[in-house]
C-alpha positions in Angstrom: -17.4 93.7 1.3 -15.7 92.4 -1.9 -16.3 88.8 -0.9 -19.9 89.4 -0.3 -20.2 91.1 -3.7 -18.4 88.3 -5.3 -20.7 85.8 -3.6 -23.8 87.5 -5.0 -22.3 87.7 -8.5 -21.5 84.0 -8.7 -24.8 82.9 -6.9 -27.1 84.7 -9.4 -29.0 82.7 -12.0 -28.5 85.2 -14.9 -25.5 87.3 -15.7 -22.3 87.7 -17.8 -20.3 85.3 -15.6 -17.0 85.9 -17.6 -16.9 89.5 -16.5 -16.6 88.4 -12.9 -12.9 87.8 -13.6 -12.2 91.6 -13.3 -13.9 91.6 -9.9 -11.8 88.5 -8.8 -8.5 90.1 -9.8 -9.5 93.2 -7.7 -10.2 90.9 -4.7 -6.9 89.1 -5.4 -5.0 92.3 -5.2 -6.4 93.0 -1.6 -5.5 89.4 -0.5 -2.0 89.8 -1.9 -1.6 93.0 0.2 -2.6 91.2 3.3 -0.3 88.3 2.6 2.8 90.6 2.3 1.6 92.7 5.2 3.8 91.0 7.7 3.1 90.0 11.3 0.6 92.8 11.9 -1.6 91.8 9.0 -1.3 88.1 10.0 -2.3 88.9 13.6 -5.3 90.8 12.4 -6.3 87.8 10.1 -6.1 85.4 13.1 -8.5 87.6 15.0 -10.9 88.2 12.0 -10.9 84.4 11.2 -12.5 83.7 14.6 -14.6 86.9 15.2 -15.3 88.5 11.8 -18.3 88.2 9.6 -18.3 85.9 6.5 -16.3 88.2 4.3 -13.7 88.8 6.9 -13.5 85.1 7.7 -13.0 84.4 4.0 -10.2 86.9 3.5 -8.5 85.8 6.8 -8.8 82.2 5.9 -7.2 82.7 2.5 -4.3 84.6 4.0 -3.8 82.0 6.7 -3.7 79.2 4.0 -1.2 81.0 1.9 1.0 81.3 4.9 0.9 77.5 5.3 -1.4 77.7 8.2 -4.3 75.6 6.9 -4.2 73.7 10.2 -5.5 76.9 11.9 -8.4 77.2 9.4 -9.3 73.5 10.0 -9.3 74.0 13.8 -11.5 77.1 13.2 -14.1 75.1 11.3 -15.0 72.9 14.4 -15.9 76.0 16.4 -18.3 77.5 13.8 -21.9 76.9 14.6 -23.5 74.6 12.1 -26.3 77.1 11.6 -23.8 79.8 10.5 -24.0 78.8 6.9 -22.5 82.0 5.5 -19.2 81.5 7.5 -19.0 77.8 6.6 -19.4 78.7 3.0 -16.7 81.3 3.2 -14.2 78.9 4.8 -15.1 76.2 2.2 -14.5 78.8 -0.6 -11.2 79.8 0.9 -9.9 76.2 1.3 -11.2 75.1 -2.2 -9.4 77.9 -4.0 -6.1 78.4 -2.1 -5.2 75.0 -0.4 -2.1 73.5 -1.9 -2.4 70.1 -3.6 0.1 68.7 -1.2 -1.9 69.9 1.8 -5.2 68.3 0.8 -4.7 65.0 2.7 -3.5 66.7 5.8 -6.4 69.1 5.8 -9.0 66.4 5.4 -7.3 64.4 8.1 -7.7 67.3 10.4 -11.3 67.8 9.6 -12.4 64.2 9.7 -10.0 62.3 12.0 -8.8 64.7 14.6 -11.7 64.3 16.9 -15.5 63.9 16.8 -16.9 65.1 13.5 -19.7 67.6 13.8 -21.9 69.0 11.1 -19.6 72.0 10.5 -16.6 69.8 9.9 -18.5 67.3 7.8 -19.9 70.0 5.5 -16.6 71.8 4.9 -14.7 68.4 4.4 -17.2 67.0 2.0 -17.1 70.3 0.0 -13.4 70.3 -0.2 -13.2 66.6 -1.2 -15.8 67.1 -4.0 -14.3 70.3 -5.3 -10.8 68.9 -5.4 -11.8 65.4 -6.5 -10.2 63.7 -3.5 -11.5 60.3 -4.4 -9.4 58.5 -1.7 -11.8 60.0 0.9 -14.9 58.5 -0.6 -15.0 55.8 2.0 -14.6 58.2 4.9 -17.4 60.4 3.6 -19.7 57.4 3.0 -19.1 56.4 6.6 -20.4 59.8 7.8 -23.7 59.0 6.3 -24.3 56.4 9.0 -23.3 58.7 11.8 -26.1 59.3 14.4 -24.5 62.6 15.3 -25.2 64.3 11.9 -28.6 65.6 10.9 -30.3 64.6 7.7 -29.7 67.9 6.0 -25.9 67.6 6.6 -26.0 64.0 5.2 -27.9 65.3 2.1 -25.1 67.9 1.6 -22.4 65.2 1.9 -24.1 63.2 -0.8 -24.4 66.2 -3.1 -20.7 66.9 -2.7 -20.0 63.2 -3.2 -21.4 63.2 -6.7 -18.2 64.2 -8.7 -16.1 61.5 -6.8 -15.6 58.1 -8.4 -16.4 55.8 -5.5 -15.4 52.1 -5.6 -18.1 49.7 -6.7 -18.5 48.2 -3.2 -19.4 51.7 -1.9 -22.0 52.2 -4.5 -23.7 49.0 -3.4 -23.4 49.9 0.3 -26.5 50.5 2.4 -25.4 54.2 3.1 -26.6 55.0 -0.5 -30.0 53.3 -0.1 -31.5 50.9 -2.5 -33.7 53.5 -4.1 -32.8 56.7 -2.4 -35.3 58.5 -0.2 -36.3 62.1 0.2 -33.4 64.5 -0.3 -31.1 61.6 -0.9 -32.8 60.4 -4.1 -31.4 63.1 -6.4 -27.8 62.8 -5.5 -27.9 59.0 -5.2 -29.3 58.9 -8.8 -26.5 61.1 -10.1 -23.8 59.0 -8.3 -25.1 55.9 -9.7 -25.6 57.3 -13.3 -22.1 58.8 -13.3 -20.8 55.4 -12.3 -22.5 53.5 -15.0 -25.0 51.8 -12.6 -28.6 51.3 -13.4 -31.0 54.1 -12.6 -34.4 52.6 -13.0 -37.9 54.1 -13.3 -38.6 53.5 -9.5 -35.5 55.7 -8.7 -36.5 58.4 -11.4 -40.1 58.5 -10.3 -40.8 61.8 -8.6 -37.4 63.3 -9.3 -37.9 65.3 -12.5 -34.3 66.5 -12.8 -33.0 62.9 -12.8 -35.3 62.2 -15.7 -33.9 65.0 -17.6 -30.2 64.2 -16.8 -30.4 60.4 -16.9 -33.5 59.3 -18.7 -34.0 58.1 -22.3 -36.8 59.0 -24.7 -39.4 57.2 -22.6 -38.6 59.4 -19.7 -40.9 62.1 -21.1 -43.8 59.7 -20.4 -42.7 59.6 -16.9 -42.4 63.4 -16.5 -46.0 63.7 -17.9 -47.3 61.7 -14.9 -45.8 64.2 -12.4 -47.5 67.4 -11.2 -46.4 70.2 -13.6 -43.9 72.6 -12.0 -40.8 74.4 -13.0 -38.5 71.3 -12.4 -40.7 69.1 -14.6 -40.7 71.7 -17.4 -37.0 72.3 -17.1 -36.4 68.5 -17.3 -38.4 68.3 -20.5 -36.1 70.9 -22.0 -33.0 68.9 -20.9 -34.4 65.7 -22.6 -34.6 67.5 -25.9 -37.7 65.6 -27.1 -39.5 67.7 -29.6 -42.8 66.0 -28.8 -42.9 68.0 -25.6 -43.0 71.3 -27.5 -46.9 71.5 -27.5 -47.0 70.9 -23.8 -44.4 73.5 -23.1 -46.2 76.0 -25.2 -49.4 75.4 -23.3 -47.5 75.9 -20.0 -46.6 79.4 -21.1 -50.3 80.4 -20.4 -49.7 79.8 -16.7 -47.7 82.6 -15.0 -46.0 80.3 -12.5 -44.7 78.1 -15.3 -44.0 80.6 -18.1 -40.3 81.2 -17.2 -39.4 77.5 -17.1 -41.4 76.7 -20.2 -39.8 79.5 -22.3 -36.3 78.3 -21.2 -37.1 74.7 -22.1 -38.5 75.7 -25.5 -35.3 77.7 -26.1 -33.1 74.7 -25.1 -34.9 72.4 -27.5 -35.5 74.7 -30.5 -32.8 77.4 -30.1 -35.4 79.9 -31.3 -34.2 83.5 -30.7 -37.6 84.8 -29.5 -37.2 87.6 -27.0 -39.5 90.2 -25.6 -38.7 93.5 -23.7 -41.0 93.9 -20.7 -41.2 96.0 -17.6 -40.8 93.9 -14.5 -42.3 95.7 -11.4 -40.3 95.4 -8.1 -41.9 93.1 -5.5 -43.7 95.1 -2.9 -42.1 94.9 0.6 -44.9 95.8 3.0 -42.4 96.4 5.8 -41.0 99.3 3.9 -44.4 101.0 3.2 -46.0 103.9 5.1 -49.3 103.3 6.9 -51.3 105.1 4.2 -49.6 102.9 1.5 -50.4 99.8 3.4 -54.1 100.9 3.5 -54.0 101.5 -0.3 -52.6 98.1 -0.8 -55.2 96.5 1.4 -57.9 98.2 -0.7 -56.3 97.0 -3.9 -55.4 100.5 -5.1 -52.4 101.5 -7.1 -49.5 102.6 -5.0 -47.7 104.7 -7.6 -48.8 107.1 -10.4 -48.5 105.8 -14.0 -44.8 105.5 -15.1 -43.5 105.9 -11.5 -43.8 102.3 -10.4 -40.4 100.9 -9.2 -38.9 98.1 -11.3 -36.8 97.5 -14.4 -37.1 97.0 -18.1 -35.6 93.7 -19.2 -35.1 91.6 -22.4 -36.0 88.1 -21.8 -37.1 84.9 -23.7 -40.5 85.4 -25.0 -43.4 84.0 -22.8 -46.0 84.5 -25.4 -47.5 81.3 -26.6 -48.5 82.9 -29.9 -44.8 83.7 -30.7 -43.8 80.1 -30.1 -46.7 78.6 -32.1 -45.9 80.8 -35.0 -42.2 79.9 -34.9 -43.0 76.1 -34.7 -45.4 76.4 -37.5 -42.7 78.0 -39.7 -39.7 75.9 -38.6 -41.1 72.7 -37.1 -40.6 70.5 -40.1 -36.8 70.4 -39.6 -37.2 68.6 -36.3 -37.3 64.7 -36.2 -39.4 63.3 -33.3 -37.2 60.3 -33.1 -34.1 62.3 -32.3 -33.2 64.7 -29.4 -32.2 68.3 -29.7 -30.3 71.0 -27.8 -30.1 74.7 -28.9 -32.0 73.8 -32.1 -29.4 71.3 -33.2 -29.1 67.5 -32.9 -28.0 66.8 -29.3 -24.2 66.3 -29.0 -21.3 67.0 -26.7 -20.7 70.1 -28.6 -24.1 71.5 -27.7 -23.5 70.8 -24.0 -20.1 72.5 -24.1 -21.7 75.5 -25.7 -24.2 75.7 -22.8 -21.4 75.3 -20.3 -19.6 78.4 -21.7 -22.7 80.5 -22.5 -23.6 83.8 -20.9 -27.1 83.7 -22.4 -28.4 80.9 -20.3 -29.1 80.7 -16.6 -26.6 79.1 -14.1 -28.8 76.0 -13.8 -28.4 75.2 -17.5 -24.6 75.5 -17.2 -24.7 73.2 -14.1 -26.9 70.7 -15.9 -24.6 70.7 -19.0 -21.7 69.7 -16.8 -23.7 66.9 -15.2 -24.9 65.8 -18.7 -21.4 65.6 -20.1 -20.5 63.2 -17.2 -23.6 61.1 -17.3 -24.2 61.0 -21.1 -20.7 60.9 -22.5 -18.5 59.8 -19.5 -16.3 63.0 -19.6 -15.7 64.8 -16.4 -13.2 67.6 -16.0 -13.1 69.4 -12.7 -15.8 72.2 -12.9 -17.8 74.2 -10.5 -19.8 77.3 -10.8 -18.0 78.8 -7.7 -14.6 78.3 -9.4 -12.7 81.4 -10.2 -13.5 82.4 -13.8 -10.1 81.6 -15.1 -10.4 78.0 -13.7 -13.7 77.7 -15.4 -12.3 78.8 -18.7 -9.4 76.3 -18.4 -12.0 73.6 -17.9 -13.9 74.7 -21.0 -10.6 74.5 -23.0 -10.2 70.8 -21.8 -13.8 70.0 -22.8 -13.3 71.6 -26.2 -10.0 69.7 -26.8 -11.8 66.5 -25.8 -14.6 67.1 -28.1 -12.2 67.6 -31.0 -10.7 64.3 -30.3 -14.0 62.4 -30.2 -15.8 64.1 -33.0 -16.8 61.0 -34.9 -17.4 58.8 -31.9 -21.0 60.0 -30.9 -24.0 60.2 -33.3 -25.8 63.5 -32.9 -29.4 63.3 -31.8 -29.0 59.9 -30.1 -29.7 59.0 -26.4 -26.5 58.2 -24.6 -25.5 57.1 -21.1 -21.9 56.4 -20.0 -20.7 57.0 -23.6 -22.9 54.3 -25.0 -26.2 54.5 -26.9 -29.1 53.7 -24.5 -31.3 50.7 -25.0 -35.0 51.4 -25.3 -35.9 51.5 -21.6 -36.5 54.3 -19.1 -32.9 54.7 -18.0 -29.7 52.9 -17.8 
C-alpha cells in the first residue's frame, strides 16, 4: 500500500515533491523491519516477490537485494509477463534504489547475458543502466535495438533509457539509431545526439516539438509555427524562451484545450505571477451514475443542485487572455526580442537549476530543465524524478556548486548547445 501511494505521489504532475521525503522515510522503516525480520520475513518476501501485487513485489525485491540476493530478483524479471507494467516498474524501482554499486555489473550480466533477452528483461535492464549511468553497457543495449524478438514499444523504451548514457561515437553513427529517427524513435534519438554534441538538423526536429524546445535555436520558433498547435508545441515555445511567441501564446489561451499549456509557457518566459482561483468540477464517470442520472445527462440537464457539484477549488496560473495582455502592456518593454528568457530573467543555468528544484512548476518542467542543462550547458549529474527526494536534493547541490564555479562562463540570454553559443541555424 505504501509503495502504491508513493508511486502516485512521484507520478503526479503538480505537487510539493520535497514533502514526499517524509513518506519515503515511513516506507523505509517498514523495509528495515522486513530486513531484520530473519528467515521468516525473508521466506515471505521470496513468496511475495513471485506471487504478490506490484507493491508486494517492490518491497520483497528491495529486501532480497539488501540481503545480497539480487540474482533472485534478476531471475524473477524473466518470468514477469511483459504486459504487467506495474510489476516491471516496481522491480526496476527496487533495483535502481537499493542495488549496490559493486553489484551493477553482475545484475546486468544476469539480465542481458544469462539467456534469451525478452521484453521484460530488456526493459528492466535498460532502466537500471540509464538510472545508474552504466555507460559500459551502451553497446549491449544498442544491440538490442536490432533484435527481432523485441517489439517496437520495448525498443522505444530502451532508447529513452539510453539518453543519459554517453555512448561511444561509433555507436552514435550506427544504423540502430537511424539516420533521422522514425516514429517513437525520433525524440530519444534527437536527445542522444544533442547530448553528445552531434548535429540535430531541421529534418530531425521537424514534427517533434519538444526537440525544438530542448535543442533548437532562435529559428526553431519558426519551425514550431508550422506545426499543428497542440500542448507540446505550446510548451516547446515556453522552453525556447523567445518573447516573440508571447502574442501567439496569449491567443492560445482562448482555446480551452490549449489554455493550460499556454499559461504555463507564458509563465516560463515572463515569470509573471498571474494566478486565478477557480472551481474545477469533477469529471463525470457515467459508470457510477444511477439510471435517472444518466437520463438527465443525456438530456443535457444539471445533475446536481447549485453549490453541490463535486469538484475542488484550486489556485492556478491565470488562463485569462486579458490578464496576460495587461501584464505584457505594463512590463513588456523590459524584454529584448533578440534574447531568450526563463522565469522572467535572461536565460541562464541558474534559471534552469531554479526550475529543477521548484515546487511551483509541474514535473514536466523539472524534467525538461534537467535535459536542458545537459544539452545547452553540457552538465549532467545523475538525476531522475523517481529518485528518492534526498538523492534529488543531493543532485541539486551539485548543480548549484557547478553553477557557482562557472558563473562568468555563460552569457545570460544567449542560445547555447554543448556549452557553446549556437551559430545562426535551426539547431546544432
